[in-house]
C-alpha positions as CSV (number, residue, x, y, z in Angstrom):
1,M,0.1,-0.1,0.0
2,A,2.8,2.4,1.2
3,V,4.5,1.7,-2.4
4,L,1.6,2.3,-4.4
5,A,0.9,5.5,-2.5
6,Y,4.7,6.4,-3.2
7,S,4.0,5.8,-6.9
8,L,0.9,7.5,-7.4
9,G,2.3,10.5,-5.4
10,K,5.3,10.7,-7.6
11,R,3.2,10.6,-10.9
12,E,0.8,13.1,-9.8
13,I,4.0,15.2,-9.2
14,N,5.5,14.7,-12.3
15,H,2.1,15.0,-14.1
16,H,1.8,19.0,-13.0
17,F,5.5,19.8,-12.3
18,T,6.9,19.7,-16.0
19,I,9.9,21.0,-17.0
20,K,7.9,23.3,-19.5
21,N,5.9,24.5,-16.3
22,A,9.0,25.0,-14.3
23,K,10.4,27.4,-17.0
24,L,7.1,29.4,-17.1
25,I,7.4,30.0,-13.1
26,S,11.2,31.1,-13.5
27,L,10.2,33.5,-16.0
28,V,7.4,34.9,-14.2
29,L,10.0,35.2,-11.0
30,V,12.6,37.0,-13.3
31,I,10.1,39.5,-14.3
32,L,8.9,40.1,-10.6
33,L,12.6,40.1,-9.4
34,L,13.4,42.9,-12.0
35,V,10.3,44.6,-10.8
36,F,11.2,44.2,-7.3
37,H,14.8,45.3,-7.4
38,T,14.0,48.4,-9.6
39,A,11.5,49.5,-7.3
40,L,13.8,48.6,-4.4
41,R,16.6,51.0,-6.1
42,Y,14.2,53.6,-6.8
43,Y,12.2,53.8,-3.8
44,G,14.9,52.7,-1.5
45,G,17.1,55.1,-2.5
46,G,21.1,54.9,-2.2
47,D,23.5,53.1,-4.8
48,S,25.9,50.8,-3.9
49,C,28.4,53.3,-2.4
50,E,25.9,54.3,0.1
51,R,25.2,50.8,1.2
52,L,28.7,50.4,1.4
53,L,29.4,53.1,3.4
54,S,26.3,52.6,5.7
55,T,25.0,49.2,6.1
56,G,26.4,45.4,6.3
57,R,26.8,42.3,8.5
58,Y,29.6,40.0,9.5
59,L,30.0,36.6,7.8
60,G,31.6,34.6,10.4
61,E,33.8,36.5,12.9
62,N,35.9,38.5,10.8
63,V,34.7,38.7,7.2
64,W,32.3,42.2,6.6
65,Q,29.5,41.9,4.1
66,P,28.3,45.2,2.7
67,Y,24.5,45.3,1.9
68,G,24.1,44.0,-1.5
69,C,27.6,44.6,-3.1
70,M,31.0,42.7,-2.9
71,M,34.1,44.4,-0.9
72,H,37.4,44.1,-2.3
73,K,40.2,43.3,0.1
74,Y,42.7,45.7,-1.2
75,K,46.6,44.6,-0.8
76,S,49.6,46.9,-0.4
77,I,50.5,47.3,-4.1
78,E,46.7,48.1,-4.9
79,A,46.3,50.7,-2.5
80,K,49.6,52.5,-3.5
81,T,48.4,52.4,-7.1
82,C,45.3,54.0,-6.3
83,L,46.5,56.5,-3.8
84,A,49.7,57.3,-5.7
85,E,48.5,60.9,-6.9
86,K,46.0,61.5,-3.8
87,R,46.7,63.7,-0.7
88,V,44.5,61.9,2.3
89,A,43.9,64.0,5.5
90,F,42.6,62.3,8.6
91,I,41.2,64.8,11.1
92,G,40.0,64.1,14.6
93,D,40.2,62.1,17.9
94,S,41.7,59.3,19.2
95,R,39.2,56.7,17.5
96,I,39.7,58.9,14.1
97,R,43.4,58.1,14.8
98,Q,42.7,54.4,15.0
99,L,41.1,54.4,11.6
100,F,44.1,56.5,10.1
101,Y,46.3,53.5,11.5
102,A,44.4,50.9,10.1
103,F,44.5,52.7,6.8
104,I,47.9,53.2,6.5
105,K,48.7,49.5,7.6
106,I,46.8,48.6,4.0
107,I,49.1,51.1,2.2
108,D,52.1,49.7,4.2
109,P,51.8,46.7,6.5
110,S,55.1,47.0,8.0
111,Q,54.4,50.5,9.4
112,R,54.0,51.0,13.3
113,E,51.6,53.1,15.2
114,N,54.5,54.8,17.0
115,G,56.2,55.6,13.5
116,I,53.3,57.5,11.9
117,K,53.1,61.2,12.6
118,D,51.0,62.6,10.0
119,F,47.7,62.4,11.7
120,L,45.9,65.9,12.5
121,W,45.0,66.0,16.2
122,Y,41.5,68.0,16.4
123,P,39.6,66.1,19.1
124,E,36.6,68.5,19.0
125,A,34.4,70.1,16.5
126,N,35.1,73.6,17.0
127,N,36.8,76.6,15.4
128,S,40.1,74.9,15.3
129,M,38.6,72.3,13.3
130,K,37.0,75.2,11.1
131,E,40.1,77.1,10.5
132,R,42.0,74.1,9.4
133,L,39.2,73.6,6.8
134,I,39.3,77.2,5.8
135,S,43.0,77.1,5.1
136,W,42.5,74.7,2.3
137,T,39.8,76.6,0.9
138,H,42.0,79.3,0.2
139,E,42.4,80.1,-3.7
140,G,45.8,78.8,-4.4
141,S,46.2,76.7,-1.1
142,P,47.3,73.0,-1.4
143,K,44.0,71.1,-0.9
144,P,43.6,67.3,0.0
145,D,41.8,65.0,-2.4
146,V,40.4,63.0,0.5
147,V,39.4,64.3,3.7
148,I,38.4,61.9,6.5
149,L,37.2,63.5,9.8
150,G,34.8,63.1,12.9
151,A,34.6,63.9,16.4
152,A,32.2,64.0,19.7
153,S,33.6,61.9,22.6
154,W,35.9,64.6,23.9
155,S,32.8,67.1,23.6
156,I,30.8,64.8,25.9
157,K,33.7,64.5,28.1
158,F,34.5,68.2,28.6
159,H,31.1,69.1,28.9
160,S,29.7,66.1,31.2
161,G,27.2,64.9,28.5
162,S,24.9,68.4,28.9
163,S,22.4,69.0,26.5
164,E,23.8,72.4,25.9
165,S,26.6,70.9,24.7
166,V,25.0,69.0,22.0
167,Q,23.3,72.4,20.8
168,Q,26.9,73.9,20.6
169,Y,28.4,70.8,18.8
170,K,25.1,71.0,16.5
171,A,26.2,74.8,16.1
172,N,29.7,74.2,15.4
173,L,29.2,71.6,12.9
174,T,26.6,73.7,10.9
175,A,29.5,76.1,10.5
176,I,31.9,73.5,9.6
177,A,29.5,71.7,7.0
178,V,29.9,74.8,4.6
179,H,33.3,74.3,4.2
180,L,33.2,70.6,3.8
181,E,30.8,71.1,1.1
182,K,33.6,73.4,-0.6
183,L,36.1,70.9,-0.1
184,T,33.9,68.5,-2.2
185,D,34.3,70.6,-5.3
186,H,37.9,69.5,-5.2
187,G,37.8,65.8,-3.8
188,E,35.8,63.6,-1.3
189,V,34.8,64.0,2.3
190,Y,33.9,61.6,4.6
191,W,32.2,62.4,8.2
192,V,32.9,59.3,10.3
193,M,29.9,58.3,12.5
194,Q,30.6,57.8,16.2
195,D,30.9,54.0,17.3
196,P,29.4,52.6,20.3
197,V,31.3,52.5,23.5
198,N,31.0,49.6,26.3
199,E,30.0,51.7,29.1
200,Q,30.9,48.8,31.6
201,V,34.9,48.9,31.3
202,L,34.7,52.7,30.8
203,S,37.4,54.5,33.0
204,E,35.7,56.8,35.7
205,N,36.8,60.1,33.7
206,R,35.1,58.5,30.7
207,K,32.0,57.4,32.4
208,M,29.5,60.4,31.0
209,I,30.3,59.0,27.3
210,T,27.4,56.8,27.0
211,N,25.9,55.0,24.0
212,Q,22.7,57.4,24.4
213,Q,24.9,60.4,24.4
214,L,26.7,59.2,21.1
215,E,23.6,58.7,19.4
216,L,22.4,62.4,20.1
217,Y,26.0,63.6,18.5
218,N,25.0,61.1,15.4
219,D,21.5,62.4,15.2
220,A,22.8,65.8,15.1
221,A,25.6,65.3,12.7
222,V,23.2,63.5,10.2
223,D,20.6,66.4,10.6
224,V,23.5,69.2,9.9
225,L,25.0,67.4,7.1
226,N,22.0,66.6,5.3
227,S,20.4,70.0,5.8
228,S,23.8,71.2,4.0
229,K,22.5,70.0,0.8
230,R,24.1,71.3,-2.6
231,N,21.9,70.8,-5.5
232,G,19.4,68.6,-3.5
233,R,21.9,66.2,-2.2
234,S,25.0,66.6,0.4
235,R,28.1,65.6,-0.9
236,V,29.9,65.1,2.2
237,K,29.5,61.3,2.9
238,L,28.8,59.9,5.9
239,L,30.9,56.7,7.2
240,A,28.6,54.3,9.5
241,A,29.6,50.9,8.4
242,S,32.6,50.5,11.1
243,R,29.7,51.5,13.7
244,Q,27.7,48.7,12.4
245,A,30.3,46.7,13.0
246,A,31.3,48.0,16.4
247,L,27.9,47.0,17.4
248,E,28.6,43.6,17.2
249,T,32.5,43.9,18.5
250,I,32.6,46.6,21.0
251,A,32.4,43.9,23.9
252,Q,35.9,42.9,22.9
253,S,37.5,46.4,23.5
254,N,39.9,46.6,26.0
255,D,39.1,50.5,27.6
256,G,35.6,50.5,26.3
257,L,36.2,53.3,24.1
258,H,38.7,52.3,21.3
259,L,37.7,49.4,19.2
260,P,39.6,45.9,18.3
261,E,41.9,46.6,15.4
262,S,40.0,44.1,13.4
263,T,36.9,46.3,13.5
264,M,38.8,49.5,12.7
265,N,40.3,47.4,9.7
266,V,36.6,46.8,8.6
267,G,36.3,50.8,8.5
268,A,39.6,51.2,6.7
269,M,38.9,48.7,4.1
270,V,35.3,50.3,3.4
271,L,37.2,53.6,2.7
272,M,39.4,51.9,0.6
273,N,36.7,50.3,-1.5
274,S,34.9,53.8,-1.3
275,L,38.0,55.4,-2.7
276,C,39.8,53.0,-5.3
277,N,36.9,50.8,-6.4
278,K,35.7,53.2,-9.4
279,L,39.5,53.6,-10.6
280,L,40.9,50.1,-10.3
281,R,37.5,48.4,-10.9
282,P,38.4,45.0,-9.2
283,I,36.3,42.1,-10.4
284,D,35.3,41.4,-6.9
285,G,34.7,44.7,-5.7
286,S,31.2,45.6,-7.1
287,C,30.7,48.6,-4.4
288,C,31.3,51.9,-5.9
289,Q,32.0,50.7,-9.2
290,T,30.6,52.6,-12.4
291,L,29.4,50.1,-15.2
292,P,31.3,50.6,-18.4
293,P,29.3,51.0,-21.5
294,P,28.7,48.1,-23.8
295,N,31.5,47.8,-26.4
296,L,31.0,47.3,-30.1
297,L,30.4,43.7,-30.3
298,Q,28.1,43.8,-27.5
299,K,26.1,46.3,-29.3
300,L,26.3,44.4,-32.7
301,S,25.1,40.9,-30.7
302,A,22.2,43.0,-29.3
303,C,20.9,44.2,-32.8
304,F,21.4,40.4,-34.0
305,F,19.4,39.2,-31.4
306,V,16.5,42.1,-31.9
307,G,16.9,41.6,-35.8
308,S,15.9,37.8,-35.0
309,A,13.0,38.7,-32.7
310,V,11.6,40.9,-35.7
311,A,12.3,38.3,-38.2
312,L,10.4,35.9,-36.0
313,L,7.4,38.3,-35.6
314,V,7.3,39.0,-39.6
315,L,7.4,35.1,-40.0
316,H,4.6,34.6,-37.7
317,V,2.5,37.6,-39.3
318,L,3.3,36.2,-42.8
319,G,2.1,32.6,-41.7
320,D,2.1,30.2,-38.6
321,N,4.7,27.3,-39.2
322,H,4.5,24.9,-36.4
323,H,7.7,22.8,-35.9
324,R,8.0,20.2,-33.4
325,R,11.2,20.4,-31.2
326,L,13.3,17.1,-31.3
327,A,15.0,15.7,-28.0
328,P,18.6,17.0,-28.0
329,P,21.2,14.0,-28.3
330,D,23.6,13.7,-26.3
331,V,26.7,14.0,-28.8
332,E,29.0,14.0,-25.9
333,S,28.4,10.2,-25.2
334,L,27.7,6.7,-27.1
335,E,23.7,7.8,-26.5
336,E,23.8,9.8,-29.5
337,K,20.0,9.9,-31.1
338,K,19.4,8.4,-34.3
339,P,18.0,11.1,-36.9
340,A,14.2,10.8,-36.3
341,T,12.8,10.4,-39.8
342,A,9.3,10.2,-38.8
343,V,9.3,13.8,-37.3
344,A,8.5,16.7,-39.4
345,P,11.7,19.0,-40.0
346,L,12.3,22.0,-38.3
347,G,10.2,25.0,-39.9
348,P,11.5,28.6,-41.2
349,K,10.6,30.0,-37.8
350,A,12.8,27.6,-35.7
351,P,16.3,29.3,-36.0
352,F,14.5,32.7,-35.2
353,Q,12.6,31.4,-32.4
354,A,15.7,29.8,-31.0
355,L,17.8,33.2,-31.4
356,C,15.0,35.0,-30.0
357,K,15.0,32.9,-26.8
358,M,18.4,33.0,-26.6
359,G,18.5,36.9,-26.8
360,I,15.9,36.9,-23.9
361,I,18.3,34.4,-21.8
362,M,21.5,36.5,-22.8
363,S,19.6,39.7,-21.5
364,Y,19.3,37.9,-18.2
365,F,22.8,37.2,-18.0
366,Y,24.0,40.6,-18.8
367,L,21.7,42.3,-16.2
368,C,22.7,39.3,-13.7
369,D,26.4,40.0,-14.0
370,R,27.0,43.3,-16.1
371,A,24.4,45.7,-15.0
372,D,23.7,47.1,-11.8
373,V,20.3,45.8,-11.1
374,F,20.7,43.0,-9.1
375,M,22.8,42.5,-5.8
376,K,25.8,40.8,-5.4
377,E,27.7,39.6,-2.2
378,Q,30.9,37.9,-1.6
379,K,31.3,33.9,-1.4
380,F,31.8,32.5,2.4
381,Y,31.4,29.1,3.2
382,T,29.7,27.6,6.0
383,H,29.2,23.9,6.6
384,S,25.2,24.6,6.9
385,T,25.2,26.6,3.5
386,F,27.3,23.8,1.6
387,F,25.5,20.6,3.1
388,I,22.2,21.5,3.6
389,P,21.7,21.9,-0.1
390,L,23.6,18.9,-1.0
391,I,21.0,17.0,1.5
392,Y,18.3,18.5,-0.3
393,I,19.2,17.4,-3.9
394,F,20.5,14.0,-2.4
395,V,16.7,13.6,-1.2
396,L,15.4,14.5,-4.9
397,G,17.7,12.3,-6.2
398,L,16.6,9.3,-4.2
399,F,12.8,10.4,-4.7
400,Y,13.1,10.0,-8.5
401,N,14.7,6.6,-8.7
402,E,13.8,4.2,-11.4
403,N,14.2,0.4,-11.9
404,T,16.4,-0.5,-15.5
405,K,16.4,-3.7,-16.9
406,E,19.9,-3.1,-18.9
407,F,23.3,-1.8,-17.6
408,I,23.4,1.7,-17.1
409,P,27.0,3.2,-19.1
410,V,29.7,3.8,-16.2
411,Y,30.0,7.6,-17.6
412,M,26.7,8.6,-16.6
413,H,27.7,8.5,-13.1
414,V,31.1,10.1,-13.3
415,R,30.1,13.8,-13.4
416,V,31.3,15.3,-10.3
417,L,34.6,16.5,-10.7
418,V,36.2,18.1,-13.8
419,A,38.8,15.1,-13.8
420,A,35.6,12.8,-13.7
421,Y,34.0,14.8,-16.7
422,L,37.1,14.3,-18.8
423,F,37.6,10.6,-17.6
424,Q,33.9,10.5,-19.3
425,T,35.0,12.6,-22.2
426,G,37.4,9.9,-23.0
427,Y,35.6,6.8,-22.1
428,G,32.4,8.1,-24.1
429,H,34.1,9.5,-27.4
430,F,36.2,6.2,-27.5
431,S,33.3,4.1,-27.1
432,F,31.6,5.8,-29.8
433,F,34.2,5.4,-32.5
434,W,35.1,2.1,-31.3
435,L,31.9,0.7,-32.1
436,K,30.4,2.7,-34.8
437,G,33.4,3.9,-36.5
438,D,31.5,7.4,-37.9
439,F,34.7,9.5,-37.9
440,G,32.7,11.9,-40.4
441,L,32.8,15.5,-40.6
442,Y,29.2,15.8,-39.6
443,R,29.6,14.3,-36.1
444,V,32.5,16.2,-35.5
445,C,31.0,19.6,-36.3
446,Q,27.7,18.5,-34.1
447,V,29.8,17.9,-30.9
448,L,32.0,21.1,-31.4
449,F,28.9,23.1,-32.1
450,R,27.4,21.6,-28.8
451,L,30.5,22.0,-26.6
452,N,31.2,25.6,-28.0
453,F,28.0,27.6,-29.0
454,L,27.1,28.8,-25.4
455,V,30.6,29.8,-24.4
456,L,31.2,31.6,-27.9
457,V,28.0,33.7,-27.4
458,L,28.8,34.5,-23.7
459,C,32.4,35.7,-24.9
460,V,30.6,38.4,-26.9
461,V,27.7,39.5,-24.8
462,M,29.8,39.2,-21.4
463,D,33.0,40.7,-23.0
464,R,35.2,37.6,-21.8
465,P,37.8,35.7,-23.7
466,Y,37.5,31.9,-24.6
467,Q,40.0,30.8,-22.4
468,F,38.2,32.5,-19.5
469,Y,35.7,29.6,-19.7
470,Y,38.8,27.1,-19.5
471,F,36.2,24.1,-19.0
472,V,35.1,24.2,-22.5
473,P,38.5,24.6,-24.2
474,L,39.8,22.0,-22.4
475,V,36.9,19.4,-23.2
476,T,37.2,20.8,-27.0
477,F,40.8,20.3,-26.9
478,W,40.6,16.7,-25.5
479,F,37.9,15.9,-28.0
480,V,40.1,16.9,-30.6
481,V,42.8,14.7,-29.5
482,I,40.6,12.0,-28.9
483,Y,39.5,12.0,-32.6
484,A,43.0,12.5,-34.1
485,T,44.4,9.4,-32.2
486,L,41.5,7.2,-33.3
487,A,40.9,8.4,-36.8
488,M,44.5,8.3,-37.8
489,W,45.8,5.5,-39.6
490,P,45.2,2.5,-38.9
491,Q,41.5,3.0,-38.1
492,I,41.0,0.0,-35.5
493,L,37.1,-0.6,-34.9
494,Q,35.9,-3.4,-32.9
495,K,34.5,-5.0,-36.1
496,K,38.1,-5.2,-37.2
497,A,39.2,-6.4,-33.9
498,N,37.1,-9.1,-33.7
499,G,38.9,-10.7,-36.8
500,S,42.3,-10.7,-35.1
501,G,43.2,-10.3,-31.6
502,L,46.3,-8.6,-32.5
503,W,44.5,-5.4,-33.3
504,H,43.6,-5.0,-29.8
505,L,47.5,-4.4,-29.6
506,G,47.4,-1.7,-31.9
507,V,44.7,0.3,-29.9
508,L,47.2,0.1,-26.9
509,A,49.9,1.1,-29.0
510,K,47.9,4.3,-30.1
511,L,47.3,4.9,-26.2
512,L,50.7,4.7,-25.2
513,I,51.8,7.0,-28.2
514,L,49.2,9.6,-26.8
515,L,50.5,9.1,-23.2
516,L,54.2,10.0,-24.4
517,F,53.1,12.9,-26.3
518,I,51.3,14.2,-22.6
519,C,54.4,13.2,-20.7
520,I,56.7,15.5,-23.4
521,F,54.2,18.2,-22.9
522,A,53.8,17.9,-19.2
523,F,57.5,17.7,-18.4
524,S,58.5,20.8,-20.9
525,Q,56.5,24.0,-20.0
526,A,58.8,25.8,-22.4
527,F,57.9,23.4,-25.2
528,F,54.4,23.6,-24.3
529,E,54.2,27.5,-24.0
530,R,56.1,27.7,-27.7
531,I,53.4,25.5,-29.4
532,F,50.4,27.1,-27.9
533,S,51.8,30.7,-28.1
534,I,51.7,30.4,-32.1
535,W,49.3,32.7,-33.6
536,P,46.2,32.1,-34.1
537,I,46.3,29.4,-31.8
538,S,47.3,31.2,-29.3
539,T,43.8,33.6,-29.2
540,L,42.2,30.4,-28.3
541,F,44.4,29.5,-25.3
542,E,45.5,32.9,-23.8
543,L,44.3,34.8,-20.7
544,N,45.1,38.1,-19.9
545,G,48.0,37.7,-22.5
546,S,49.5,34.7,-21.0
547,I,48.7,30.8,-21.3
548,H,49.9,30.2,-17.9
549,E,46.4,29.3,-16.9
550,W,45.8,27.1,-20.0
551,W,49.1,25.2,-19.0
552,F,47.8,24.8,-15.3
553,R,44.6,23.4,-16.5
554,W,45.7,21.2,-18.7
555,K,48.4,19.8,-16.7
556,L,46.0,19.3,-13.6
557,D,43.9,16.3,-15.4
558,R,46.4,15.5,-18.3
559,F,46.0,11.6,-17.9
560,A,42.0,11.5,-17.1
561,V,40.8,11.4,-20.7
562,V,43.7,8.5,-21.2
563,H,42.4,6.7,-18.5
564,G,39.0,7.0,-19.7
565,M,39.7,5.8,-23.1
566,L,41.8,2.9,-21.6
567,F,38.7,1.9,-19.2
568,A,36.2,2.0,-21.8
569,F,38.5,-0.3,-24.3
570,I,39.2,-2.8,-21.3
571,Y,35.1,-2.5,-20.5
572,L,34.1,-2.9,-24.2
573,V,36.5,-6.0,-24.6
574,L,35.4,-7.9,-21.5
575,Q,31.9,-7.1,-22.6
576,K,32.6,-8.7,-25.7
577,C,34.2,-11.7,-24.4
578,Q,31.2,-11.9,-22.0
579,V,33.3,-11.9,-19.0
580,L,30.7,-9.4,-17.2
581,S,27.5,-10.6,-15.6
582,E,25.4,-7.4,-16.7
583,G,21.8,-9.1,-15.9
584,K,19.6,-7.3,-13.5
585,G,20.4,-8.3,-10.0
586,D,23.8,-10.2,-10.8
587,S,27.1,-9.2,-9.4
588,L,29.5,-7.8,-12.4
589,F,32.0,-10.8,-11.6
590,S,32.2,-13.8,-10.0
591,P,31.5,-13.5,-5.9
592,K,34.8,-13.9,-4.6
593,I,36.3,-11.1,-7.3
594,S,33.0,-8.9,-6.9
595,N,33.4,-9.3,-3.1
596,L,37.6,-8.5,-3.2
597,L,37.0,-5.7,-5.8
598,L,34.1,-4.2,-3.7
599,F,36.4,-4.3,-0.6
600,L,39.3,-2.7,-2.2
601,S,36.8,-0.1,-3.9
602,V,35.6,1.0,-0.6
603,V,39.0,1.2,1.0
604,S,40.5,3.2,-1.4
605,F,37.6,5.6,-1.9
606,I,37.7,6.6,1.9
607,T,41.9,6.4,1.6
608,Y,41.7,8.8,-1.2
609,S,39.1,11.2,0.7
610,I,41.1,11.1,3.9
611,W,44.3,11.8,1.8
612,A,42.6,14.9,0.1
613,S,41.4,16.4,3.4
614,S,44.9,16.1,5.1
615,C,46.8,17.3,2.6
616,K,48.9,20.2,3.5
617,T,49.3,22.6,0.4
618,K,47.3,23.4,-2.6
619,T,50.3,23.0,-4.4
620,E,51.1,19.4,-3.0
621,C,47.6,18.2,-3.8
622,N,47.9,19.6,-7.5
623,E,51.0,17.6,-7.9
624,M,49.5,14.3,-6.7
625,H,46.0,14.5,-8.5
626,P,46.9,13.5,-12.2
627,Y,48.4,10.5,-10.6
628,I,45.9,9.5,-8.0
629,S,42.2,11.0,-8.9
630,V,41.9,7.7,-11.1
631,V,41.7,5.8,-7.9
632,Q,38.7,7.9,-6.8
633,M,36.9,7.5,-9.7
634,L,37.4,3.8,-10.6
635,A,36.4,3.1,-6.9
636,F,33.1,5.1,-7.5
637,I,32.7,3.4,-10.6
638,L,33.2,-0.1,-9.0
639,I,31.1,0.4,-5.8
640,R,28.1,1.7,-8.2
641,N,28.2,-1.0,-10.6
642,I,29.5,-4.3,-9.1
643,P,26.4,-5.3,-7.1
644,G,23.6,-5.9,-9.2
645,Y,20.8,-4.3,-7.1
646,A,22.8,-1.2,-7.0
647,R,23.1,-1.1,-10.8
648,S,19.6,-1.8,-11.5
649,I,18.4,1.4,-9.9
650,Y,19.3,4.7,-10.9
651,S,17.8,8.4,-10.3
652,S,16.2,9.8,-13.2
653,F,16.6,13.2,-11.4
654,F,20.4,12.9,-11.4
655,A,20.3,11.7,-15.1
656,W,18.3,14.3,-16.2
657,F,21.1,17.0,-14.6
658,G,23.9,14.8,-16.4
659,K,22.2,15.8,-19.6
660,I,22.6,19.4,-18.9
661,S,26.0,19.3,-17.0
662,L,27.7,21.4,-19.6
663,E,25.4,24.0,-19.3
664,L,25.0,24.0,-16.0
665,F,28.9,24.3,-15.7
666,I,29.1,27.3,-18.0
667,C,25.9,29.2,-16.9
668,Q,26.8,28.9,-13.1
669,Y,29.5,31.7,-14.0
670,H,27.0,34.4,-14.5
671,I,23.7,33.5,-13.2
672,W,24.2,31.3,-10.0
673,L,27.4,33.0,-9.2
674,A,28.1,36.4,-10.2
675,A,31.2,38.8,-10.6
676,D,32.7,36.2,-13.1
677,T,32.3,33.2,-10.0
678,K,34.1,35.9,-7.5
679,G,30.9,36.4,-5.6
680,I,27.4,35.1,-5.4
681,L,24.1,36.5,-7.1
682,V,21.4,38.2,-4.5
683,L,17.9,37.8,-6.1
684,I,16.2,37.7,-2.5
685,P,18.1,40.1,-0.4
686,G,18.5,39.3,3.5
687,N,17.4,35.8,3.1
688,P,20.5,33.6,2.1
689,S,18.7,30.2,2.3
690,L,15.5,31.7,0.1
691,N,18.0,33.3,-2.4
692,I,19.9,30.0,-3.5
693,M,16.7,28.2,-4.0
694,V,15.1,30.7,-6.0
695,S,18.4,31.6,-8.1
696,S,19.1,27.7,-8.7
697,F,15.8,27.1,-9.7
698,I,16.0,30.0,-12.5
699,F,19.7,28.6,-13.2
700,V,18.5,25.0,-13.9
701,C,15.7,26.6,-16.0
702,V,18.0,28.6,-18.1
703,A,20.6,25.7,-18.6
704,H,17.9,23.2,-19.8
705,E,16.5,25.8,-22.2
706,I,20.2,26.4,-23.5
707,S,20.6,22.9,-24.0
708,L,17.2,22.7,-26.2
709,I,18.3,25.9,-28.0
710,T,21.8,24.5,-29.0
711,N,20.3,21.3,-30.4
712,D,17.8,23.6,-32.4
713,L,20.3,25.6,-33.9
714,A,22.8,22.8,-34.4
715,Q,20.1,21.1,-37.0
716,V,20.4,24.6,-38.9
717,V,23.8,25.3,-38.7
718,I,25.3,22.2,-39.7
719,P,23.8,20.7,-42.9
720,K,24.4,16.9,-43.1
721,D,25.4,17.2,-46.8
722,S,29.0,17.2,-47.0
723,V,29.5,19.7,-49.9
724,A,27.2,22.1,-48.1
725,L,29.0,21.6,-44.8
726,L,32.6,22.3,-46.2
727,K,31.1,25.6,-47.8
728,R,29.7,26.6,-44.5
729,L,32.8,25.5,-42.6
730,G,35.2,27.8,-45.0
731,A,33.0,30.7,-44.6
732,V,33.2,30.8,-40.9
733,G,36.9,29.8,-41.0
734,L,37.4,33.1,-43.3
735,L,35.3,34.9,-41.4
736,S,37.3,33.9,-38.1
737,L,40.5,34.7,-39.9
738,V,39.4,38.2,-40.4
739,V,38.2,38.8,-37.0
740,L,41.2,37.8,-35.8
741,V,43.7,39.6,-37.8
742,L,41.5,43.0,-37.2
743,A,41.9,41.8,-33.3
744,K,45.1,41.4,-33.5
745,G,45.9,44.9,-35.4
746,S,43.9,46.3,-32.7
747,Q,45.9,45.4,-30.1
748,P,48.6,48.3,-28.5
749,T,52.0,47.5,-29.3
750,P,54.2,46.6,-26.3
751,G,55.9,49.6,-25.0
752,A,53.8,51.9,-26.6
């Protein structure tokens, strides 16, 4: 009865919650979120720079997160570059002096507080401070580019917290504010709000400095500076973020008045971001950044997508041509679908409809990661935020389990790590070529289009080099290597090998030659760089003018594809020789061998995990990874497939995700993460758990739709007729060459 109820419940859910309905829901969510964030920005007031200076929270104990934007952690060389031509003045009491010390230590970490003499001591907002400011406003006098000032605690102390002192403070600050506004004509001015105190540990001569008094002085400063607006807005910026941080850390103060060093570092880093982000434009510093206008290619791509929408509208008006969308073939694996002859071919509207949808999706990408519409926050790891979503997904995967009557291909379960994906790439393509022997140009172009279409569009729309999406160049490179290895003379297929066992040695010889080439490249970085630095090949593999990143990524998993090809060869030979028992419920080998292999696999799996968690340095792990990652992959494969009961059940939920794994990997750069993976996209501010659920739901729906769009366009772009295909490839090659030549000619000459 329970099983029947479970099956009926799952059938009911599947009936109503289809992928089509999920995409409609995600589209509605995106529209609502766009309206919400636009209204929040318009009615909520303030840009990312104001949010940086005013509000935020701690992630963990020491990581400060401004509200809705990412704060870059500046290093000495960056700070010196930003401030090289700037004169910065700190004016105030001992707490402003603390901020001054923290700011200087960002520029020069070796500085000691007792060696810094440039602080301007003005502990009260009075005539002395005003005269100093007036001296900077005189014609011809040297003016600071940045002024950071604040004062109140001494006024409270000298006047014992009287109400008259607040009024006097307000009057003095009113007189000072006029000159502060004048200084904003030349540079930036920050008024630092008063931080709270820990009243319980204040000394007797400071007991009158209460948090209530400090709030009165803060309110007076806000009233005065907001009333001194010019052109409807005060240009004196209020720095309140350090006060927000101090509310959580003041209990750690030694004397109750001066904040811990870590809290002052927050204030100093907030200042540095406010001053430097707009100048240096760090990727992971979205606060206070002005957005660059779209470049020519981005504008042309927008025109192209708009043109496709217009063409679709014209065709729709002229006549409605229905077409049936085919299921996308998994051309990266052995499961390539045969052409559906019974299904009507795609109509003339199909490519324009696909491009129109792609244009809408790319607009979402641009809004998420190139426009200042949605918020972004920095990544921060906690056990709960990492494991709770994994548990949630695991439960869903178990819910959608199915019984299978045939052996599930091993490569379907090896998609977790990049090395495992490359292993699967070697396994899948070797299996296809070995069994079918189809080395035709049509399939090659299908695979290359499937791998690269999304990335090439993103390179244009998001203004990023091809190598930025390193995984696609990596998989594309290895596919070409696999094809070349198996297609070169002599072509050895299963049919040929069945006639003579010696052909199996020929396959092993090919794999050995491939392994030797890999070793030569791996152990000679100079040779590797010389090969891949040849133009125009270098344009595909360079990142920021260097191929070092490509060298690192290639070397990290250099044996994974060969391992996959070798595994496929051994498996298919054993399968052909009927050594494996692949029947439902049967162990893969004899009981003794199965139990031994299963035991060794479990031990190896656990041992690898222990080694990975205890590895001392990232460099050490990277050096060992190419040699031992195959242990973890083989262990997983054997654990998953040796027991018959485990092999007869699979998760349709996980299998569905496996079909769009490439799109998921690429899309997460911009619409799940943000700032080119440096941060997290915030669609639902203030609720991280709900945000990750909503953003993930939209992200998965988009990835699936892109997979279908790619399939539709592949049928149009890549004709099956060989002559037509060659002509189209020639045109594409010529166009690419022209673009590369123009791009090379537009690059600045080194040293110019």
